[in-house]
C-alpha positions as CSV (number, residue, x, y, z in Angstrom):
1,M,33.5,106.8,95.4
2,R,35.0,104.9,92.5
3,P,33.7,105.7,89.0
4,V,30.4,104.4,87.5
5,V,30.9,101.7,85.0
6,T,28.1,101.2,82.5
7,V,27.6,97.7,81.4
8,I,25.7,97.5,78.1
9,C,24.3,94.0,77.8
10,I,23.4,93.0,74.1
11,S,21.2,89.9,73.6
12,Y,19.9,88.2,70.4
13,N,18.6,84.7,70.7
14,H,20.8,84.0,73.7
15,A,18.1,82.5,75.8
16,P,20.1,79.4,76.9
17,Y,23.0,81.5,78.2
18,I,21.3,84.6,79.7
19,K,21.1,83.2,83.2
20,E,24.9,82.4,83.4
21,A,25.8,85.6,81.7
22,L,23.7,87.9,84.0
23,E,24.8,86.0,87.2
24,S,28.4,86.6,86.3
25,L,27.5,90.3,85.9
26,F,25.6,90.4,89.2
27,N,28.4,88.7,91.0
28,Q,31.1,91.3,90.1
29,T,33.3,92.5,92.9
30,Y,33.0,96.0,91.6
31,D,29.6,97.4,92.6
32,N,29.3,100.9,91.2
33,L,27.5,99.7,88.1
34,E,24.8,101.0,85.7
35,I,23.2,98.1,83.7
36,I,21.5,98.6,80.4
37,I,20.1,95.5,78.7
38,A,19.1,95.7,75.0
39,D,17.5,92.7,73.3
40,D,17.4,93.0,69.5
41,A,14.1,91.4,68.8
42,S,15.1,87.8,69.7
43,T,12.9,85.1,68.2
44,D,13.6,82.7,71.1
45,L,12.6,83.3,74.9
46,S,15.4,85.7,75.5
47,Q,13.3,88.7,76.4
48,E,11.2,86.6,78.8
49,H,14.2,85.1,80.5
50,I,15.8,88.6,80.8
51,K,12.6,90.0,82.4
52,N,12.5,87.1,84.9
53,Y,16.1,87.5,85.9
54,I,15.9,91.3,86.5
55,Q,12.7,91.2,88.4
56,G,13.0,93.4,91.5
57,K,16.0,95.1,90.1
58,E,14.3,98.4,89.1
59,Q,17.6,100.1,88.4
60,I,18.4,98.0,85.4
61,Q,17.2,99.6,82.2
62,L,15.7,97.2,79.6
63,I,15.4,98.0,75.8
64,A,13.2,95.3,74.1
65,H,13.1,95.6,70.4
66,Q,10.3,94.4,68.3
67,T,12.3,94.7,65.1
68,N,15.9,93.6,64.6
69,L,18.2,96.5,64.2
70,G,21.6,94.9,64.2
71,Y,24.4,94.9,66.8
72,T,25.9,98.3,66.2
73,R,22.7,100.1,66.1
74,T,21.4,98.3,69.2
75,F,24.6,99.2,71.1
76,N,24.4,102.9,70.1
77,E,20.8,103.1,71.3
78,A,21.8,101.9,74.7
79,F,25.1,103.9,74.7
80,V,23.0,107.2,74.4
81,K,21.5,106.3,77.8
82,A,24.9,105.6,79.5
83,T,26.0,107.9,82.3
84,G,29.0,106.0,83.5
85,D,32.7,107.0,83.1
86,F,33.5,103.6,81.6
87,I,31.7,101.2,79.2
88,V,31.6,97.5,79.0
89,D,30.1,95.9,75.8
90,F,28.8,92.6,77.2
91,A,27.2,90.0,74.9
92,L,24.7,87.8,77.0
93,D,26.2,84.6,75.8
94,D,29.6,85.4,77.4
95,V,30.6,85.0,81.1
96,M,32.7,87.4,83.3
97,E,35.1,86.4,86.0
98,P,34.1,88.0,89.3
99,D,37.0,90.5,89.2
100,F,36.6,91.4,85.5
101,I,35.5,94.9,86.0
102,E,37.5,95.7,89.2
103,S,40.7,94.6,87.4
104,G,39.9,96.9,84.5
105,I,39.3,100.0,86.6
106,N,42.4,99.3,88.7
107,R,44.4,99.1,85.4
108,F,43.0,102.4,84.3
109,E,43.9,104.0,87.6
110,E,47.4,102.6,87.3
111,A,47.9,103.5,83.6
112,G,46.6,107.1,83.7
113,N,44.5,109.2,81.4
114,S,46.4,108.7,78.3
115,F,44.9,105.1,78.2
116,G,41.4,104.8,77.0
117,V,40.9,100.9,76.7
118,T,41.9,97.9,78.9
119,F,41.9,94.4,77.6
120,S,42.9,91.0,79.0
121,N,43.4,87.4,78.0
122,A,40.3,85.2,77.6
123,N,39.0,81.6,77.5
124,Y,36.7,80.2,74.9
125,I,33.8,78.0,75.9
126,N,31.4,76.0,73.9
127,Q,27.5,75.8,74.1
128,E,27.8,73.7,77.3
129,S,30.2,76.2,78.9
130,E,33.1,73.8,78.6
131,L,36.6,75.2,78.1
132,I,37.7,74.8,74.5
133,G,40.8,77.0,74.3
134,N,42.7,80.1,75.6
135,H,43.0,83.2,73.5
136,N,46.6,84.0,73.9
137,E,47.6,80.4,73.8
138,I,45.9,79.9,70.5
139,L,47.6,82.9,68.9
140,R,51.0,81.8,70.2
141,G,50.4,78.3,68.9
142,K,49.9,79.9,65.4
143,G,53.0,82.0,65.7
144,L,50.9,85.2,65.8
145,L,51.6,86.5,69.2
146,N,54.7,86.7,71.4
147,K,54.5,89.8,73.7
148,V,51.0,91.4,73.9
149,P,51.2,94.9,72.4
150,Q,50.0,97.8,74.5
151,G,50.3,101.5,74.6
152,D,50.3,102.8,71.0
153,I,48.8,99.7,69.1
154,F,47.7,101.3,65.9
155,E,50.4,99.7,63.7
156,M,50.0,96.3,65.3
157,V,46.2,96.3,65.2
158,L,46.4,96.9,61.4
159,K,48.7,93.8,61.0
160,R,46.8,91.2,63.0
161,Y,44.2,90.2,65.5
162,F,45.3,90.0,69.0
163,I,42.4,91.6,71.2
164,C,39.6,89.5,72.4
165,T,36.8,91.9,72.1
166,P,34.7,91.1,75.1
167,S,37.7,91.5,77.4
168,M,37.7,95.3,76.8
169,I,36.6,98.1,79.1
170,I,36.5,101.6,77.4
171,R,36.5,105.1,78.7
172,K,33.1,106.7,77.7
173,S,35.0,109.7,76.4
174,V,36.6,107.6,73.7
175,L,33.3,106.4,72.4
176,D,31.9,109.8,72.7
177,R,34.7,111.1,70.5
178,L,34.0,108.3,67.9
179,G,30.2,108.8,68.0
180,G,29.7,105.2,69.2
181,Y,30.0,102.4,66.7
182,D,29.8,102.9,63.0
183,E,26.2,101.7,62.2
184,N,27.1,101.1,58.4
185,L,29.4,98.2,59.3
186,A,28.4,94.6,60.0
187,Y,30.7,94.3,62.9
188,E,32.3,96.8,65.3
189,D,35.6,95.8,66.8
190,F,38.2,96.2,64.0
191,D,36.8,99.6,63.2
192,F,36.8,100.6,66.8
193,W,40.4,99.5,67.3
194,V,41.7,101.3,64.2
195,R,39.9,104.6,65.0
196,S,40.5,104.7,68.7
197,S,44.1,103.5,68.8
198,R,45.0,106.5,66.6
199,F,44.6,108.8,69.6
200,I,44.4,106.7,72.8
201,G,46.5,104.1,74.5
202,Y,45.6,100.5,75.2
203,A,46.5,98.8,78.6
204,Y,46.9,95.1,78.8
205,I,45.9,93.1,81.9
206,D,47.8,89.7,82.1
207,K,44.9,87.8,83.5
208,T,42.0,85.6,82.0
209,L,39.0,87.7,82.9
210,I,36.4,86.8,80.4
211,H,34.9,83.6,78.9
212,K,33.9,84.1,75.2
213,R,31.3,81.6,74.0
214,K,32.1,80.2,70.5
215,L,28.8,79.2,68.7
216,T,28.6,77.6,65.3
217,S,25.8,80.0,64.5
218,S,27.9,83.1,65.5
219,M,28.9,85.8,63.0
220,S,32.6,85.1,63.7
221,A,32.0,81.4,62.9
222,Q,30.5,82.4,59.6
223,Q,33.2,84.8,58.7
224,Y,34.5,84.5,55.1
225,K,32.1,81.6,54.3
226,S,29.4,83.4,52.4
227,Q,29.8,84.9,48.9
228,E,27.5,87.8,50.2
229,N,30.0,88.3,53.0
230,Q,29.2,91.4,54.9
231,Q,32.2,90.9,57.2
232,L,34.6,91.3,54.3
233,E,32.8,94.3,53.0
234,A,32.9,96.0,56.3
235,T,36.7,95.1,56.6
236,L,37.2,96.8,53.3
237,K,35.5,100.0,54.5
238,V,37.7,100.0,57.7
239,C,40.9,99.5,55.7
240,R,39.9,102.5,53.6
241,K,39.5,104.5,56.7
242,A,42.9,103.3,58.0
243,L,44.6,104.5,54.8
244,H,43.8,108.1,55.8
245,L,45.0,107.5,59.4
246,C,48.3,106.1,58.7
247,K,51.2,108.5,59.4
248,T,54.4,106.6,59.1
249,Q,56.0,104.1,56.5
250,A,55.7,101.3,59.0
251,E,52.0,102.0,59.4
252,H,51.5,101.9,55.6
253,K,53.4,98.6,55.4
254,A,51.2,97.2,58.1
255,L,48.1,98.2,56.3
256,I,49.5,96.5,53.1
257,E,50.0,93.3,55.0
258,R,46.3,93.5,56.3
259,V,45.0,94.2,52.8
260,R,47.0,91.4,51.3
261,Y,45.5,89.0,53.9
262,E,41.9,90.2,53.3
263,L,42.4,90.0,49.5
264,G,43.6,86.4,50.0
265,Q,40.3,85.7,52.0
266,C,38.3,87.1,49.1
267,L,40.1,84.8,46.6
268,T,39.7,81.6,48.7
269,S,36.1,82.5,49.5
270,K,35.2,83.5,45.9
271,V,34.1,87.0,47.0
272,F,35.5,88.5,43.9
273,D,33.7,91.9,43.8
274,I,35.0,92.8,47.2
275,G,38.3,91.5,46.3
276,E,38.4,94.1,43.5
277,G,38.0,96.7,46.2
278,F,41.0,95.4,48.2
279,Y,43.0,95.3,44.9
280,D,42.2,99.0,44.2
281,L,43.3,99.7,47.8
282,L,46.6,98.0,47.3
283,K,47.2,100.1,44.2
284,S,46.6,103.2,46.3
285,L,49.1,101.9,48.8
286,K,51.7,101.5,45.9
287,E,51.9,97.7,46.3
288,N,54.7,95.8,44.3
289,S,53.7,95.8,40.6
290,L,54.3,92.1,40.1
291,R,52.2,91.2,43.0
292,L,49.5,93.5,41.8
293,L,49.5,91.7,38.4
294,I,49.2,88.4,40.1
295,Y,46.1,89.5,42.1
296,K,44.6,91.1,39.0
297,T,45.0,87.8,37.1
298,L,43.5,85.7,39.9
299,L,40.6,88.0,40.3
300,A,40.0,87.9,36.6
301,W,40.0,84.2,36.3
302,K,37.4,83.7,39.2
303,M,38.5,80.1,39.9
304,N,38.3,78.0,43.1
305,Y,41.5,79.1,45.0
306,Q,41.2,77.0,48.0
307,F,44.6,75.5,47.3
308,L,46.1,78.9,48.0
309,N,45.5,78.6,51.6
310,K,48.6,76.5,52.2
311,K,50.7,79.0,50.2
312,R,49.2,82.0,52.1
313,K,50.1,80.4,55.4
314,K,53.8,80.3,54.1
315,G,53.6,84.0,53.1
316,L,53.7,83.2,49.3
317,V,50.4,84.8,48.3
């Protein structure tokens, strides 16, 4: 018998998309599944829709919150109940290709036990499920991706974003070792990539296996827009963790590149208090003194730095 895969389905106000998401899960070619659905106190009809769609499927576990706990805590609550050898973190506004899970398990069997995560290419869809882009093509168009990294990706994951989060399948033993997601963070993926890639390999699948829905109300769409930006604060915490995980000069340089980028985001978003944290981290990383002086001055002035975006794209700031 092939290994059990636990699919943890997270819902929060996903009522319009739940049917399409669950149907894509129920139509998987891989059938040795454990399904746990957790709704984090939706204020729409999500819980009612879920109950309707899983009627008659007694094997599906449902966690229905009455109080919103946030994504990471909700996932961890479901993860404690998981008994599968592999975990899929599936938001109920995304859509799986029929062979999503089977392709991942096949890749694990091919790659071996030194690999703890598989990931693939992905499409982006809008509220109407219309195709609006392809993950790898977008990154290549921006000059951010040539060959998709795999194996030991720690250094590369510090430098830049290249994994579409919902395309991942994870060995349960990896999440066990990490203690699940860090519940002190506003989002989970960057922290998971940094901590897990330090000790386990990532295997890429050169197929488009997931459709990630892009919504204007989503957390990713709001990233860097608010002066009370929890995402930037979480990223600062992860970068501080990464400082203690770096082992080589190349990894330290990669972290410097990441911290420069995030500090630039703080400047252009006027999130100056968190910017001070990134500045202190750059000092710990022994950043160039002239660059540090420039950052210190910009943080002190607290001006509108939107004009720096063009310079940052050219690597000047």
